[in-house]
Backbone bond lengths (Angstrom), bond angles and torsions (degrees), N, CA, C in turn:
res aa  C-N    CA-C-N  psi(-1)  N-CA   C-N-CA  omega(-1)  CA-C   N-CA-C  phi
1 M - - - 1.468 - - 1.528 111.13 -
2 F 1.356 114.68 -42.33 1.463 118.47 179.52 1.522 111.27 -62.76
3 D 1.351 116.13 -40.01 1.468 119.79 179.62 1.522 111.41 -62.52
4 I 1.326 116.71 -39.12 1.468 119.91 179.92 1.529 110.75 -64.40
5 I 1.337 116.30 -43.85 1.472 120.33 179.31 1.527 110.50 -65.08
6 L 1.342 116.30 -43.17 1.467 120.28 -179.13 1.518 111.21 -63.41
7 Y 1.318 117.63 -48.37 1.462 121.05 -179.07 1.526 110.97 -63.96
8 S 1.336 116.79 -38.31 1.463 119.91 179.51 1.526 111.05 -66.24
9 L 1.348 116.03 -42.55 1.464 120.05 -179.44 1.529 111.21 -65.50
10 L 1.335 117.17 -43.18 1.458 120.65 -179.80 1.526 111.51 -67.44
11 T 1.320 116.85 -37.06 1.461 120.11 176.65 1.523 110.97 -65.65
12 F 1.331 116.05 -39.16 1.469 119.91 176.60 1.531 110.60 -62.82
13 M 1.342 116.92 -41.14 1.464 120.20 178.60 1.527 111.33 -61.97
14 A 1.331 116.43 -45.40 1.457 120.05 -179.22 1.527 111.27 -65.41
15 T 1.343 116.28 -40.77 1.461 119.86 178.74 1.519 111.47 -65.60
16 L 1.332 116.79 -42.43 1.464 120.60 179.40 1.531 110.63 -65.15
17 S 1.320 117.24 -37.96 1.468 120.57 177.42 1.524 110.88 -60.18
18 M 1.330 116.32 -44.16 1.460 119.23 -179.79 1.526 111.70 -68.69
19 L 1.330 117.82 -36.05 1.465 120.58 177.21 1.526 110.87 -65.98
20 V 1.329 116.84 -40.58 1.465 120.34 176.73 1.522 110.20 -63.10
21 F 1.327 117.13 -40.13 1.460 120.96 178.42 1.532 111.61 -64.35
22 I 1.329 116.93 -41.40 1.475 120.18 178.48 1.526 110.34 -64.05
23 E 1.337 116.11 -42.16 1.470 119.46 177.57 1.526 110.97 -63.18
24 E 1.333 116.48 -36.92 1.462 120.87 178.30 1.520 111.17 -67.96
25 C 1.331 116.84 -35.45 1.474 120.44 176.42 1.526 110.86 -62.32
26 V 1.331 116.71 -41.58 1.466 120.49 178.07 1.523 110.26 -62.36
27 Y 1.326 116.47 -43.41 1.472 120.53 179.04 1.522 110.74 -62.92
28 I 1.335 117.24 -42.86 1.466 120.91 -178.67 1.523 110.81 -64.53
29 Y 1.320 117.66 -41.50 1.465 120.44 -179.94 1.521 111.78 -65.36
30 R 1.326 116.95 -27.31 1.462 119.91 -179.67 1.523 113.16 -86.78
31 K 1.334 117.29 -33.95 1.457 121.02 -168.62 1.529 115.22 -109.14
32 V 1.309 118.08 -18.56 1.469 121.32 -170.22 1.529 109.38 -99.87
33 P 1.346 118.17 142.26 1.464 120.82 175.03 1.527 111.87 -57.40
34 A 1.332 115.00 152.69 1.464 120.84 -171.03 1.524 113.01 -59.14
35 H 1.338 117.73 -38.67 1.458 119.76 -174.74 1.524 112.86 -74.72
36 K 1.348 117.85 -7.80 1.460 120.65 179.80 1.521 113.04 -108.94
37 K 1.321 117.65 -11.26 1.466 120.26 -170.57 1.527 112.58 -58.62
38 S 1.337 116.67 -58.86 1.460 119.81 -174.23 1.527 111.54 -64.32
39 I 1.326 116.95 -35.82 1.465 120.52 -178.23 1.521 110.58 -64.21
40 I 1.340 116.72 -48.06 1.461 120.40 -178.30 1.524 110.86 -67.48
41 I 1.323 117.43 -35.27 1.465 120.21 177.80 1.527 110.58 -64.64
42 W 1.337 116.99 -42.98 1.464 120.45 177.87 1.525 110.61 -59.24
43 V 1.335 116.86 -48.96 1.467 120.85 -177.61 1.526 110.53 -66.20
44 N 1.321 116.32 -41.97 1.460 121.52 -177.89 1.521 112.20 -67.46
45 G 1.331 117.17 -23.26 1.462 120.48 -175.48 1.512 115.01 -88.65
46 A 1.341 117.58 1.01 1.471 119.19 -176.56 1.521 111.58 -59.65
47 A 1.322 117.60 -53.82 1.473 120.90 -176.22 1.529 112.72 -65.79
48 P 1.355 119.89 -48.94 1.471 117.79 -179.25 1.523 113.96 -65.31
49 V 1.335 117.67 -34.86 1.467 119.63 179.13 1.527 110.38 -67.38
50 I 1.327 117.12 -45.00 1.465 119.87 178.46 1.533 110.38 -64.02
51 G 1.338 116.86 -40.11 1.456 119.66 177.78 1.518 112.68 -63.42
52 T 1.331 117.08 -39.93 1.468 120.72 178.50 1.522 111.66 -66.83
53 M 1.341 116.68 -42.28 1.463 120.08 177.84 1.534 110.85 -64.49
54 S 1.326 116.65 -36.71 1.462 119.66 177.30 1.525 111.02 -65.95
55 C 1.329 116.72 -35.44 1.464 120.44 177.26 1.529 110.95 -65.15
56 L 1.327 116.27 -41.63 1.474 119.45 176.71 1.525 110.39 -63.50
57 G 1.353 116.28 -41.54 1.451 118.92 177.94 1.515 112.77 -65.34
58 M 1.334 117.22 -31.18 1.459 120.68 178.42 1.531 110.86 -67.45
59 W 1.331 116.40 -41.34 1.466 120.52 -178.23 1.525 111.75 -80.19
60 I 1.338 117.36 -28.12 1.470 121.18 -178.70 1.529 107.47 -124.23
61 P 1.309 118.85 82.42 1.470 120.96 -173.70 1.524 114.34 -58.12
62 R 1.325 117.79 -31.09 1.471 119.69 -179.88 1.522 112.37 -68.05
63 A 1.329 116.98 -16.21 1.468 120.52 -177.77 1.530 112.09 -98.65
64 I 1.334 118.00 8.22 1.464 120.37 -175.26 1.524 111.26 -60.33
65 M 1.326 117.98 -40.17 1.458 120.04 -179.67 1.522 111.09 -60.16
66 F 1.328 116.79 -40.56 1.464 120.70 -177.86 1.531 111.57 -74.90
67 T 1.336 117.25 -38.18 1.472 118.89 177.97 1.523 111.05 -67.43
68 D 1.339 116.68 -37.59 1.462 119.64 177.09 1.527 110.99 -65.77
69 M 1.307 116.66 -38.58 1.465 120.57 178.82 1.519 110.96 -65.41
70 F 1.333 115.92 -40.74 1.471 118.64 179.09 1.526 110.47 -65.39
71 S 1.336 116.74 -42.39 1.462 120.07 178.70 1.523 111.24 -62.40
72 A 1.328 116.85 -40.95 1.462 120.82 -179.91 1.522 110.84 -66.52
73 C 1.336 117.27 -38.81 1.477 120.32 177.34 1.523 110.89 -64.94
74 Y 1.315 116.25 -41.94 1.469 119.28 179.29 1.525 110.39 -63.26
75 F 1.330 116.96 -43.77 1.459 118.62 -178.72 1.527 111.32 -68.84
76 A 1.325 118.05 -29.56 1.467 120.25 175.85 1.532 110.30 -61.42
77 I 1.327 116.74 -38.01 1.464 120.53 176.31 1.528 110.44 -69.92
78 V 1.340 116.67 -37.02 1.467 120.70 179.52 1.528 111.06 -62.49
79 V 1.323 117.65 -35.77 1.471 120.81 178.59 1.522 110.03 -58.03
80 F 1.330 116.41 -46.76 1.467 120.49 178.55 1.522 111.47 -68.29
81 K 1.325 116.59 -41.34 1.466 120.48 -178.72 1.527 112.01 -65.39
82 F 1.323 117.30 -33.21 1.468 119.61 178.96 1.526 110.32 -65.96
83 L 1.324 116.69 -39.09 1.469 119.75 176.54 1.525 110.44 -63.06
84 V 1.333 116.16 -45.65 1.468 120.18 179.79 1.520 110.66 -64.40
85 M 1.340 117.80 -35.99 1.460 121.21 179.72 1.524 111.28 -62.35
86 M 1.333 117.44 -42.06 1.456 119.98 178.49 1.526 111.04 -63.18
87 L 1.325 116.47 -38.74 1.466 119.51 178.36 1.528 110.86 -67.39
88 E 1.327 116.78 -40.14 1.470 120.12 -179.86 1.523 111.75 -67.72
89 E 1.324 117.15 -30.73 1.462 119.81 -179.86 1.525 112.32 -67.40
90 V 1.328 117.56 -23.81 1.469 120.02 176.79 1.519 112.09 -96.51
91 G 1.356 116.96 5.19 1.456 120.30 176.25 1.502 115.91 112.22
92 G 1.329 118.69 5.01 1.451 121.37 179.32 1.526 112.66 101.15
93 D 1.324 115.31 -177.48 1.462 120.87 -176.11 1.524 112.12 -62.22
94 E 1.335 116.78 -44.31 1.458 119.79 -176.84 1.526 111.27 -63.86
95 A 1.323 116.22 -42.89 1.465 119.34 178.73 1.524 110.94 -66.13
96 F 1.324 116.90 -37.41 1.464 120.13 178.05 1.523 110.72 -63.56
97 L 1.332 117.13 -43.45 1.464 120.71 179.24 1.526 111.13 -67.53
98 R 1.332 115.84 -36.39 1.465 119.82 -178.46 1.529 111.09 -70.86
99 Q 1.318 116.79 -43.17 1.456 120.17 -179.35 1.521 112.70 -75.32
100 G 1.335 115.75 -25.25 1.461 118.35 -177.01 1.507 114.19 -92.25
101 G 1.326 118.04 11.53 1.453 120.09 -178.68 1.513 113.37 -64.08
102 R 1.331 117.16 -28.43 1.471 120.93 -177.29 1.530 112.46 -96.74
103 R 1.327 117.22 0.23 1.460 120.50 -177.64 1.523 110.27 -125.60
104 K 1.329 115.09 168.25 1.456 121.07 179.76 1.522 109.99 -126.94
105 L 1.334 115.58 161.02 1.451 121.63 -179.68 1.523 110.12 -90.89
106 R 1.310 115.62 130.55 1.462 120.70 175.32 1.516 108.14 -91.12
107 I 1.331 115.90 114.91 1.466 120.69 -175.18 1.525 112.67 -97.97
108 S 1.326 117.60 -2.04 1.467 120.38 178.47 1.527 109.53 -84.36
109 T 1.325 115.07 63.87 1.461 122.18 -178.90 1.523 109.54 -126.21
110 G 1.328 116.08 168.15 1.453 120.58 177.10 1.514 110.68 -76.90
111 P 1.320 116.69 165.16 1.463 126.40 -0.19 1.531 114.38 -90.15
112 C 1.332 118.03 -0.20 1.463 119.92 -175.54 1.520 113.02 -90.26
113 C 1.330 117.51 -49.01 1.470 120.72 -167.76 1.520 113.03 -124.19
114 C 1.314 118.37 31.97 1.464 120.16 179.52 1.525 111.76 -68.07
115 C 1.330 117.54 -20.70 1.468 121.31 179.99 1.528 111.85 -96.09
116 C 1.326 117.56 13.08 1.468 121.16 -177.70 1.529 110.16 -124.11
117 P 1.338 118.39 67.63 1.473 120.04 -178.54 1.519 113.57 -66.85
118 C 1.339 117.19 -12.96 1.456 120.02 -178.39 1.533 112.83 -81.58
119 L 1.324 117.56 -4.65 1.464 119.48 -179.80 1.522 110.24 -63.58
120 P 1.342 117.49 139.41 1.478 119.63 -179.97 1.520 111.70 -71.67
121 Q 1.316 115.85 153.48 1.453 120.36 175.00 1.531 110.16 -78.37
122 V 1.314 115.35 151.52 1.463 121.66 -172.23 1.524 109.41 -110.08
123 D 1.319 115.68 138.72 1.463 120.58 175.84 1.521 110.57 -66.73
124 I 1.330 115.45 147.30 1.460 120.85 178.07 1.526 108.18 -87.48
125 T 1.318 116.45 106.03 1.461 122.93 179.44 1.525 108.70 -130.82
126 R 1.312 115.55 173.56 1.465 119.10 176.89 1.521 110.76 -63.42
127 R 1.315 116.16 -36.17 1.466 119.87 -179.72 1.532 111.00 -66.53
128 S 1.328 117.59 -46.00 1.468 119.83 179.34 1.521 111.68 -64.90
129 L 1.340 116.96 -38.04 1.467 119.88 177.73 1.523 110.52 -66.18
130 F 1.339 117.13 -39.20 1.464 120.66 177.53 1.528 111.09 -62.96
131 L 1.329 117.44 -41.59 1.464 121.07 179.76 1.528 111.32 -65.66
132 L 1.339 116.29 -37.24 1.465 119.60 177.39 1.528 110.61 -64.29
133 K 1.317 116.20 -44.71 1.468 119.61 178.43 1.530 110.94 -64.89
134 L 1.319 115.93 -41.01 1.461 119.75 -179.89 1.522 111.49 -63.89
135 G 1.334 116.15 -37.04 1.457 119.46 179.69 1.514 113.17 -61.44
136 S 1.341 117.43 -34.39 1.468 120.53 177.18 1.523 112.37 -85.44
137 F 1.330 116.39 -34.66 1.466 119.50 -177.69 1.528 111.86 -67.57
138 Q 1.338 116.78 -33.11 1.460 118.87 -178.52 1.524 111.36 -60.32
139 F 1.337 116.86 -33.37 1.462 120.07 179.74 1.519 110.67 -68.78
140 A 1.345 117.08 -42.84 1.462 120.32 178.83 1.524 111.08 -61.68
141 L 1.339 116.95 -37.51 1.464 120.80 -178.62 1.521 111.93 -77.48
142 L 1.332 116.43 -51.55 1.459 119.96 -174.23 1.520 112.31 -71.55
143 K 1.338 117.48 -29.00 1.458 119.48 176.39 1.522 110.68 -62.76
144 A 1.332 117.10 -41.73 1.464 120.53 176.83 1.531 110.94 -64.82
145 V 1.336 116.58 -39.24 1.471 120.35 179.25 1.531 110.77 -63.57
146 F 1.331 116.98 -46.79 1.464 120.27 -179.03 1.527 111.75 -70.19
147 T 1.325 117.03 -29.11 1.467 118.86 175.70 1.522 111.02 -66.42
148 I 1.340 115.96 -45.68 1.478 119.24 176.86 1.516 110.59 -61.24
149 L 1.350 116.64 -41.47 1.473 120.32 178.83 1.525 110.66 -62.85
150 S 1.335 117.29 -40.49 1.460 120.36 -179.93 1.528 111.46 -65.30
151 I 1.332 116.54 -40.26 1.471 119.81 179.01 1.521 110.48 -65.26
152 V 1.331 116.63 -41.95 1.464 119.85 178.70 1.521 110.66 -63.35
153 L 1.341 117.05 -43.71 1.463 120.05 179.51 1.524 112.13 -68.39
154 S 1.331 117.23 -31.71 1.469 119.42 -179.58 1.522 111.61 -69.18
155 T 1.327 117.50 -31.47 1.473 119.83 177.33 1.520 111.04 -66.02
156 N 1.344 116.23 -25.08 1.466 120.83 178.72 1.522 112.06 -94.61
157 G 1.346 115.96 -1.03 1.454 120.13 -179.58 1.513 114.25 80.61
158 T 1.341 117.44 8.38 1.466 120.66 -178.89 1.516 111.94 -83.12
159 F 1.348 117.26 -34.94 1.463 121.54 -178.76 1.517 108.98 -100.81
160 D 1.324 115.87 116.68 1.462 122.11 178.59 1.524 107.75 -140.83
161 L 1.343 116.83 122.43 1.460 120.74 -178.29 1.520 112.33 -62.89
162 N 1.322 117.10 -24.84 1.463 120.50 179.99 1.524 112.80 -83.52
163 D 1.332 116.80 -12.19 1.457 121.42 -178.61 1.527 109.30 -91.97
164 L 1.318 115.81 102.43 1.467 121.13 -179.28 1.522 112.03 -102.55
165 A 1.325 117.17 17.85 1.461 120.42 177.88 1.521 109.84 -71.09
166 I 1.333 115.24 156.90 1.455 120.04 -177.41 1.523 111.70 -65.72
167 T 1.327 116.52 -21.54 1.462 120.49 179.49 1.529 112.45 -87.10
168 G 1.321 117.61 -7.80 1.458 120.56 -179.76 1.516 112.14 -80.51
169 A 1.336 115.74 155.40 1.471 120.33 -178.68 1.523 111.92 -76.43
170 A 1.340 117.63 -31.09 1.460 120.54 -175.20 1.521 112.03 -64.60
171 I 1.333 117.74 -35.61 1.461 121.31 -177.38 1.520 111.37 -68.94
172 W 1.332 117.65 -17.64 1.465 121.89 178.32 1.523 111.91 -99.04
173 I 1.318 116.80 -40.17 1.474 120.12 -175.63 1.525 111.15 -73.12
174 N 1.319 118.14 -46.64 1.469 120.68 -174.84 1.532 113.65 -62.78
175 P 1.342 120.86 -46.73 1.474 118.70 176.24 1.518 113.62 -61.56
176 F 1.341 117.07 -36.48 1.458 119.77 178.76 1.524 110.93 -65.74
177 V 1.332 116.76 -40.21 1.470 120.32 176.17 1.523 110.03 -64.60
178 G 1.331 117.36 -35.88 1.463 120.45 176.29 1.519 112.15 -62.11
179 I 1.322 117.56 -40.41 1.468 121.08 176.97 1.527 110.34 -64.50
180 L 1.328 116.88 -42.23 1.471 120.29 177.35 1.525 111.14 -61.49
181 T 1.333 116.37 -36.35 1.469 120.10 178.78 1.526 111.29 -63.74
182 I 1.318 116.96 -45.33 1.465 120.94 -179.85 1.526 110.55 -62.97
183 I 1.330 116.33 -42.14 1.469 120.03 178.95 1.526 110.70 -63.40
184 A 1.336 117.41 -37.76 1.463 120.75 -178.22 1.520 112.59 -72.34
185 L 1.335 117.64 -32.17 1.462 120.72 -179.40 1.528 112.21 -73.92
186 W 1.303 117.36 -23.87 1.465 121.62 -177.12 1.524 112.71 -63.00
187 P 1.344 120.38 -50.72 1.474 119.28 178.26 1.519 113.38 -60.58
188 V 1.332 117.71 -35.83 1.464 120.34 179.08 1.521 110.13 -63.54
189 A 1.335 116.26 -41.64 1.464 120.24 178.77 1.526 111.04 -65.80
190 I 1.328 117.47 -37.58 1.468 120.86 179.73 1.524 110.36 -64.12
191 I 1.332 116.94 -47.40 1.471 120.76 -179.83 1.523 110.39 -65.92
192 F 1.332 117.50 -38.86 1.467 119.99 -179.79 1.522 111.29 -62.30
193 I 1.326 117.27 -46.98 1.460 120.39 -179.63 1.532 110.68 -63.08
194 H 1.326 116.64 -34.23 1.465 120.13 -179.63 1.530 111.64 -72.00
195 L 1.339 117.84 -32.91 1.467 121.06 -172.49 1.525 114.46 -110.45
196 R 1.318 118.27 3.51 1.468 118.48 -172.49 1.523 112.28 -64.89
197 N 1.321 119.19 -34.36 1.462 120.55 177.62 1.527 111.28 -74.39
198 T 1.331 116.55 -38.04 1.463 120.56 178.94 1.518 111.52 -64.69
199 L 1.341 116.58 -38.98 1.464 121.62 -175.63 1.529 112.98 -99.65
200 R 1.312 116.92 16.01 1.465 119.35 -179.66 1.525 112.08 -61.50
201 A 1.344 116.45 -30.96 1.465 120.17 -177.98 1.520 112.39 -66.28
202 I 1.324 118.51 -25.41 1.470 121.23 -179.57 1.525 111.31 -101.45
203 K 1.346 117.12 20.38 1.467 123.20 174.09 1.527 112.09 61.92
204 I 1.334 116.57 43.14 1.460 118.88 -177.80 1.521 111.79 -69.21
205 I 1.341 117.81 -28.59 1.465 119.89 -178.95 1.534 111.27 -67.86
206 P 1.343 120.28 -50.34 1.475 117.86 175.38 1.525 113.19 -65.50
207 K 1.343 117.87 -30.52 1.469 119.49 175.87 1.523 110.45 -63.97
208 Y 1.325 115.80 -43.37 1.463 120.23 178.43 1.534 110.35 -65.76
209 A 1.312 116.63 -36.29 1.468 120.35 178.12 1.530 110.71 -63.91
210 M 1.339 117.21 -41.80 1.460 120.57 178.05 1.527 111.45 -66.20
211 Y 1.330 115.85 -38.53 1.468 120.66 177.15 1.535 110.17 -62.59
212 Q 1.333 116.94 -42.74 1.453 120.62 177.76 1.532 111.50 -66.99
213 L 1.335 116.01 -36.54 1.465 119.84 -179.89 1.522 111.05 -66.11
214 V 1.331 117.14 -41.04 1.467 120.14 176.37 1.523 110.25 -61.35
215 L 1.326 116.28 -40.88 1.470 120.72 178.07 1.521 111.04 -60.52
216 I 1.331 117.08 -48.49 1.465 120.85 -176.69 1.524 111.10 -64.78
217 L 1.336 116.23 -44.36 1.463 119.57 -175.94 1.527 112.12 -72.07
218 S 1.318 117.18 -40.77 1.467 119.88 -175.26 1.517 113.17 -81.57
219 Q 1.333 117.88 -24.07 1.465 120.23 -178.03 1.529 111.69 -108.89
220 L 1.323 116.46 -59.38 1.468 119.83 -173.80 1.523 112.06 -70.90
221 Q 1.333 117.20 -47.12 1.467 119.93 -179.63 1.521 110.71 -60.70
222 T 1.338 116.49 -44.76 1.462 120.05 179.88 1.517 111.49 -61.91
223 A 1.347 116.40 -41.63 1.463 119.68 -179.71 1.524 111.25 -64.46
224 I 1.339 117.28 -41.35 1.467 120.74 -179.51 1.532 110.55 -63.83
225 I 1.336 117.30 -45.48 1.469 120.43 -179.76 1.522 110.85 -63.78
226 N 1.328 116.96 -41.01 1.470 120.36 -179.94 1.528 111.31 -65.27
227 I 1.341 117.04 -38.81 1.462 120.00 178.27 1.529 110.39 -65.56
228 L 1.327 117.13 -42.96 1.464 120.41 177.35 1.522 111.20 -61.94
229 A 1.331 116.50 -37.96 1.466 119.99 179.56 1.526 111.00 -68.05
230 L 1.334 116.48 -40.42 1.463 119.54 179.55 1.521 111.68 -65.28
231 N 1.340 117.04 -32.07 1.467 120.87 179.45 1.529 112.66 -82.51
232 G 1.342 117.48 -3.58 1.451 120.90 179.04 1.508 114.03 81.97
233 T 1.349 117.18 11.44 1.467 120.04 179.66 1.520 111.29 -67.60
234 I 1.337 116.19 -37.28 1.460 121.02 177.16 1.526 108.49 -83.35
235 A 1.312 116.48 122.60 1.462 120.64 -174.91 1.525 110.98 -67.96
236 C 1.302 115.26 147.22 1.466 120.09 177.18 1.529 109.71 -79.38
237 T 1.319 115.07 148.37 1.466 121.96 177.44 1.524 107.60 -136.06
238 P 1.339 117.76 105.86 1.474 119.44 -177.74 1.526 111.11 -52.43
239 P 1.333 118.19 137.23 1.470 126.85 8.76 1.532 114.53 -88.61
240 F 1.329 118.90 9.35 1.451 121.20 -177.54 1.524 110.59 -94.40
241 S 1.333 115.74 136.06 1.455 121.12 172.28 1.525 109.22 -76.06
242 S 1.332 116.12 177.56 1.460 119.78 179.21 1.519 111.20 -61.54
243 T 1.337 117.08 -43.44 1.461 121.29 179.77 1.517 111.67 -65.33
244 A 1.342 116.61 -46.28 1.461 120.59 -179.01 1.525 111.29 -64.83
245 R 1.332 116.72 -37.01 1.468 119.74 178.76 1.523 110.84 -68.65
246 G 1.330 117.08 -36.23 1.461 120.11 175.68 1.511 111.84 -62.75
247 Y 1.333 116.37 -44.41 1.466 120.08 176.90 1.523 110.99 -61.34
248 M 1.339 116.54 -41.03 1.457 120.55 -178.60 1.537 110.99 -66.46
249 M 1.323 117.26 -41.82 1.462 120.40 177.39 1.528 110.86 -61.55
250 S 1.318 115.76 -40.52 1.463 120.00 179.90 1.524 111.09 -62.14
251 Q 1.329 117.03 -43.96 1.458 120.51 -179.65 1.533 111.26 -65.77
252 Q 1.316 117.26 -41.60 1.464 120.43 -178.84 1.523 111.91 -66.71
253 L 1.327 116.78 -40.72 1.459 119.75 176.58 1.522 111.69 -63.57
254 L 1.329 116.41 -41.76 1.467 119.71 -179.06 1.523 111.86 -63.37
255 I 1.327 117.48 -37.15 1.468 119.89 179.98 1.528 109.98 -61.54
256 M 1.326 117.31 -46.35 1.465 120.50 -179.58 1.527 111.17 -66.91
257 E 1.316 116.69 -43.53 1.467 120.20 -177.95 1.518 112.09 -67.04
258 M 1.326 116.65 -43.43 1.464 119.64 179.97 1.529 111.72 -68.24
259 F 1.336 117.20 -29.09 1.466 120.38 175.50 1.524 110.59 -63.38
260 L 1.330 116.53 -45.75 1.468 120.14 179.36 1.530 111.09 -65.60
261 I 1.326 117.04 -42.00 1.467 120.22 179.76 1.521 110.94 -65.15
262 T 1.334 117.49 -36.69 1.465 120.68 177.73 1.522 111.15 -60.84
263 M 1.319 116.82 -43.36 1.460 120.25 179.78 1.532 111.79 -66.09
264 I 1.336 116.35 -36.67 1.463 119.70 -179.36 1.531 111.13 -72.46
265 T 1.321 116.66 -45.02 1.468 119.39 -178.52 1.525 111.95 -66.46
266 R 1.320 116.79 -27.52 1.468 118.91 176.69 1.518 110.86 -60.36
267 L 1.325 117.35 -39.07 1.458 120.59 179.08 1.527 111.57 -68.64
268 M 1.323 116.92 -31.34 1.462 120.55 -176.77 1.525 112.43 -76.26
269 Y 1.324 117.17 -38.93 1.456 120.47 -174.49 1.528 113.22 -92.40
270 R 1.319 117.12 -9.74 1.460 119.84 179.90 1.526 108.79 -90.51
271 R 1.328 115.68 89.17 1.457 121.80 -176.19 1.516 108.92 -150.64
272 T 1.329 115.96 175.23 1.454 121.75 174.61 1.516 108.86 -83.90
273 Y 1.327 116.78 123.76 1.457 121.61 -175.44 1.520 110.54 -92.45
274 D 1.335 114.78 77.98 1.462 120.96 175.44 1.520 109.21 -89.68
275 P 1.335 117.77 151.68 1.471 119.66 177.43 1.515 110.79 -65.54
276 L 1.329 115.57 144.71 1.451 120.22 178.00 1.523 110.26 -73.00
277 P 1.331 118.73 147.16 1.451 120.16 175.13 1.520 110.52 -64.88
278 T 1.310 116.20 142.74 1.460 120.05 -178.87 1.513 110.15 -71.35
279 E 1.319 114.57 160.62 1.464 119.46 -178.13 1.512 110.99 -66.22
280 E 1.351 115.62 -31.49 1.458 119.02 -179.89 1.516 111.31 -65.46
281 L 1.331 115.95 -40.81 1.458 119.71 -179.78 1.526 110.74 -66.20
282 S 1.315 116.30 -39.39 1.457 118.55 179.75 1.521 110.88 -66.73
283 N 1.333 116.89 -35.70 1.459 119.63 177.96 1.524 110.88 -66.83
284 E 1.360 116.76 -39.69 1.452 120.29 178.54 1.533 110.53 -64.04
285 N 1.328 116.12 -41.68 1.466 119.10 179.02 1.523 110.64 -63.87
286 E 1.341 116.18 -37.55 1.457 119.40 178.62 1.517 110.98 -64.62
287 N 1.347 116.25 -43.04 1.462 120.28 -179.33 1.526 111.15 -64.53
288 S 1.339 116.98 -43.41 1.462 120.13 -179.85 1.522 110.85 -65.43
289 R 1.356 117.15 -34.94 1.450 120.45 177.74 1.534 110.99 -65.42
290 M 1.319 116.21 -40.65 1.456 120.04 178.29 1.528 112.10 -65.70
291 I 1.361 115.87 -38.33 1.458 119.98 178.81 1.524 110.80 -64.63
292 N 1.341 116.07 -43.10 1.470 120.02 179.21 1.526 111.57 -63.83
293 M 1.329 115.88 -38.07 1.460 119.17 179.55 1.522 111.09 -67.03
294 S 1.359 115.65 -39.72 1.480 118.21 179.57 1.526 111.44 -68.46
295 Q 1.362 117.35 -36.16 1.458 120.35 178.97 1.522 110.90 -68.58
296 S 1.324 117.18 -39.32 1.464 119.21 -179.47 1.539 110.87 -69.39
297 A 1.330 115.97 -29.43 1.463 119.24 177.31 1.515 110.94 -72.72
């Protein structure tokens, strides 16, 4: 009886998350400028898509590997789209290059170089912006390539997540994908630190926090639970083995977590999309404010 109530409640959460996302897509298509529509929809859909895939994996345990792969591929695209979204919020690449002429990029940020504060700052040029975009885009592309390769190898029995032997494919593919993930997150962190004050008015800090939370819950939490299950730390409960129960716990947790994140992100992205004031205008307002203060003194 408890299982029926639990599965019904989690399915309702996943369904409601997807309905909220569809309603948000309609709002975005009506209210958001054309060049931002698809980007915001991609970013906004991270939590509901992962929650829906987790629901499918919960009901069809044999498909968990494929649902997890699809969720990981979708989030790999979201990483790149989040970087592009921050650039579009300041007016696009040209506006970013124009406004950033007097500033430099601080590259001593996580997850790659947070322990290297001595690294020099980099000038904002077309080449540096291209490298930042390329660093995130490679993850979206190569993640899809390795996912297809993993599916092909799994049909032949070569790729098995439970096979951690040195001769297995999983022990080579998964760490390499992890390195690609770290490389892709670095440019996003660099752009965020550079633009967080400029985009504070559109709640970029809580948006970035939600993006990081989805990353931690969908990647790190799942990996930790799966490792514990493989080591037998999670007790088996018939008819589920220790590994199968670990996978099931991971899917159920993700459904609840992604439901909450979907509700929170809806409040953040549902706003009036007015253009941000240019840096020149803000500087003029600052100067006039200082003049008025000196005259009143």
